[in-house]
N, C-alpha and C positions, 0 to 999 in steps of 0.2 A: 577556595573559591566557591561561591554559591552556584548551585544548579539553576539554570534559567528555564523555567516552565513557560510555555507559550499558550496564549488563549486562541480559540478558533479564528478570530479575525486576523491575529498575527501570523498564524500558520497559513491562512488563506492568502495573505499578502506574499508570504515567502514562496508559495507554490504557484502564485498568480492564478487563483481560482476564486470562486465566490465563497463567502462564509457558509452559505447553505450547503455547499459541496462538502466542506470539512465536517459540519454537523451531520450530514448524511453518512459519512464514513464512520463517525462515532456511533450513531444509532444502529448502523449495520454491523458493528463489531469489528470492522477493519482497522480502526484506530482506537487505541485504549486511551481513555481520558479519566480525570478525576473530577467529581462534582464537589464544588466548594460551597454551594448555597446551603442555607439552613434548611431543615426538614420542612419547615412551614412555607417556604418559598414555592411559587408555582413555576418559576423559570429556573432551570439549572444554570449554573456558572461553571463551565468546564475549563480545565487547564490540562495541557498535554506535556508529559515529561520528555526529556531528550531521548531516553531509552525507548519510549513508545514510538517516537518519531523514527528512530533508527530501525526498530522492528518493522514499522510500516513500510519504510523505504526498501528494506531487504525483501519483504514479501512482494513488492511491486517491481523489483529490479528485472530488467530485460536482458537476456543473454542472447547474443547473436548466434545464429545457427550456421554460419559460415557462408551466407550469401547464396545458398542453393535455391533454385526455384522448386515449386511443388512437384513438378514433373521429375526433376532430377532426384528429389528425395524419394519419390515413389519407385523410380527405377532402381535406386540403390537398395531400397527395402526389398523389392522383388528379387534382385540378384542375390541378396543375402539369404532369402528364403530358399531359393533354388539350390544354393551351395549346401544347405543343411540337409536336403533330401537326397543328394547325389551320393 
């Protein structure tokens, strides 16, 4: 089965963001893309591989912290520090 590369507009549609947002991710280095345009072209033509998309999603994955408030986190951290010194 052939691997399906996506263009920035296709990926933007998938993520429900503007194409400029995807191009910004590419320019910032957050998303790896391949330029298919000839060297003489002034406009790059990008494609993004499924592996690059997977790596991008892994880097942006959110891990829940257990639902603790900031105050609860600080109290637990303070209690852990006190136990170390006792």
